[in-house]
PAZA-174476 format. One record per residue (C-alpha): residue in one letter; x, y, z. Coordinates in steps of 0.1 Angstrom, whole numbers, always signed. Layout:
BEGIN
(site "A" (X Y Z));
...
! end
This chain:
BEGIN
(site "M" (+167 +59 +274));
(site "K" (+176 +22 +280));
(site "I" (+194 +5 +251));
(site "A" (+201 -32 +245));
(site "L" (+233 -36 +224));
(site "D" (+239 -69 +206));
(site "A" (+276 -69 +215));
(site "M" (+283 -101 +194));
(site "G" (+270 -88 +161));
(site "G" (+289 -73 +132));
(site "D" (+322 -82 +116));
(site "F" (+344 -73 +145));
(site "G" (+322 -82 +174));
(site "P" (+329 -72 +210));
(site "P" (+361 -51 +206));
(site "N" (+345 -25 +183));
(site "L" (+310 -26 +198));
(site "V" (+321 -23 +234));
(site "A" (+345 +5 +224));
(site "G" (+316 +23 +207));
(site "A" (+294 +17 +237));
(site "V" (+320 +32 +261));
(site "M" (+323 +63 +239));
(site "A" (+285 +66 +236));
(site "L" (+281 +66 +274));
(site "R" (+308 +93 +277));
(site "D" (+291 +115 +251));
(site "Y" (+253 +109 +257));
(site "H" (+243 +113 +293));
(site "H" (+206 +107 +285));
(site "I" (+214 +70 +282));
(site "N" (+202 +57 +316));
(site "K" (+210 +20 +310));
(site "L" (+231 +2 +284));
(site "Y" (+227 -36 +283));
(site "L" (+256 -53 +266));
(site "V" (+243 -86 +254));
(site "G" (+266 -115 +245));
(site "D" (+294 -136 +259));
(site "S" (+300 -120 +293));
(site "S" (+336 -129 +296));
(site "K" (+345 -113 +262));
(site "I" (+324 -82 +270));
(site "E" (+339 -78 +305));
(site "S" (+374 -82 +291));
(site "E" (+368 -54 +266));
(site "L" (+353 -32 +293));
(site "R" (+385 -37 +314));
(site "K" (+406 -26 +284));
(site "H" (+387 +7 +284));
(site "H" (+389 +10 +322));
(site "C" (+351 +13 +321));
(site "N" (+331 +6 +352));
(site "D" (+301 +28 +344));
(site "S" (+271 +20 +366));
(site "R" (+248 +24 +336));
(site "I" (+262 -8 +320));
(site "D" (+246 -42 +326));
(site "V" (+262 -72 +309));
(site "V" (+236 -98 +299));
(site "H" (+251 -132 +292));
(site "S" (+241 -152 +261));
(site "T" (+256 -184 +249));
(site "Q" (+248 -183 +211));
(site "V" (+256 -160 +182));
(site "V" (+237 -157 +149));
(site "D" (+262 -162 +121));
(site "M" (+257 -142 +89));
(site "S" (+253 -175 +70));
(site "D" (+224 -186 +92));
(site "S" (+188 -184 +79));
(site "A" (+171 -156 +97));
(site "W" (+139 -175 +107));
(site "S" (+157 -207 +116));
(site "A" (+183 -189 +137));
(site "V" (+156 -172 +158));
(site "R" (+139 -206 +163));
(site "R" (+171 -226 +170));
(site "K" (+193 -201 +187));
(site "K" (+170 -189 +214));
(site "D" (+199 -178 +236));
(site "S" (+216 -157 +209));
(site "S" (+227 -122 +217));
(site "V" (+202 -106 +193));
(site "S" (+173 -128 +206));
(site "R" (+182 -119 +242));
(site "A" (+183 -82 +233));
(site "V" (+148 -84 +219));
(site "D" (+137 -101 +251));
(site "L" (+149 -71 +271));
(site "V" (+126 -48 +250));
(site "K" (+97 -73 +253));
(site "R" (+100 -73 +291));
(site "G" (+102 -35 +292));
(site "Q" (+138 -34 +305));
(site "A" (+151 -17 +273));
(site "D" (+135 +9 +250));
(site "A" (+156 +0 +219));
(site "I" (+178 -26 +203));
(site "V" (+211 -18 +184));
(site "S" (+227 -46 +164));
(site "A" (+254 -46 +138));
(site "G" (+248 -83 +132));
(site "H" (+224 -103 +110));
(site "T" (+197 -78 +101));
(site "G" (+173 -105 +90));
(site "A" (+176 -123 +124));
(site "A" (+171 -90 +143));
(site "V" (+139 -83 +122));
(site "A" (+127 -119 +125));
(site "A" (+132 -120 +163));
(site "S" (+114 -86 +166));
(site "I" (+84 -98 +145));
(site "I" (+81 -131 +165));
(site "K" (+86 -116 +199));
(site "L" (+73 -80 +197));
(site "R" (+48 -82 +168));
(site "T" (+42 -54 +144));
(site "L" (+19 -24 +148));
(site "P" (-18 -31 +138));
(site "G" (-21 -29 +100));
(site "I" (+17 -33 +94));
(site "D" (+26 -64 +73));
(site "R" (+63 -60 +75));
(site "P" (+87 -37 +93));
(site "G" (+109 -12 +76));
(site "I" (+145 -4 +86));
(site "A" (+148 +32 +98));
(site "A" (+178 +52 +89));
(site "V" (+183 +87 +105));
(site "L" (+200 +110 +79));
(site "P" (+214 +145 +84));
(site "T" (+204 +175 +64));
(site "E" (+220 +210 +65));
(site "T" (+196 +221 +93));
(site "N" (+182 +189 +109));
(site "V" (+177 +152 +104));
(site "F" (+151 +131 +88));
(site "V" (+141 +94 +91));
(site "L" (+141 +73 +60));
(site "I" (+119 +41 +65));
(site "D" (+130 +10 +46));
(site "A" (+165 +20 +37));
(site "G" (+168 -7 +11));
(site "A" (+160 -37 +33));
(site "N" (+131 -49 +12));
(site "I" (+137 -55 -25));
(site "D" (+100 -64 -33));
(site "A" (+80 -37 -15));
(site "R" (+45 -33 -28));
(site "P" (+25 +0 -28));
(site "E" (+7 -10 +4));
(site "H" (+40 -15 +21));
(site "L" (+52 +20 +11));
(site "L" (+20 +34 +27));
(site "Q" (+28 +13 +58));
(site "Y" (+64 +27 +59));
(site "A" (+49 +62 +57));
(site "F" (+27 +54 +87));
(site "M" (+56 +40 +107));
(site "G" (+77 +71 +99));
(site "S" (+49 +93 +113));
(site "V" (+48 +76 +147));
! end
C-alpha cells in the first residue's frame, strides 16, 4: 500500500504526524511507500529526531497549509500548493492509494471531490471510520460529517460501504 500523509495537518503538525508515521512504518510492513507531504525542512528535521532514514519514505514539498479557519472550497481553489491538495494529487496520479490527514476535513473532502470526483451516482462523500468489535472491525460511513443527510444520501453511504 502507498499512503500520502498530510504532514502539516492537525493541531500539532509535523512533530506528532512524523512520529506516528515512523511508528507505522516500523509496525506495518505492508506499507510500501509513505509520502510525507508538507514543508520539507520541517519534515526532514522531525525524521532526523527519530533517526529515520527508511527507504519507503518520500518527502513531497508543499509551500502552503490550509488553516482550520479557511473556507474549505476557497482554500482548495486558492491554496493549490497546500499539503492536503498535493496529497490528493498523488492519488490522482496513481502514486498513492490513500490519503491520511488530521487537518481541515472540509478541505480534504473538497480537494478530493474536485480532483478525484465521486463514484457514479454518489452526490456527496461520507467519512469512513473503522471501528473495532469483539471479534472483528466494521466500517461506519459518514461518522457525523454531514448534519443534513437526506434518505438518498444514506443509501449512497450504504453503497460506498459495500465497495
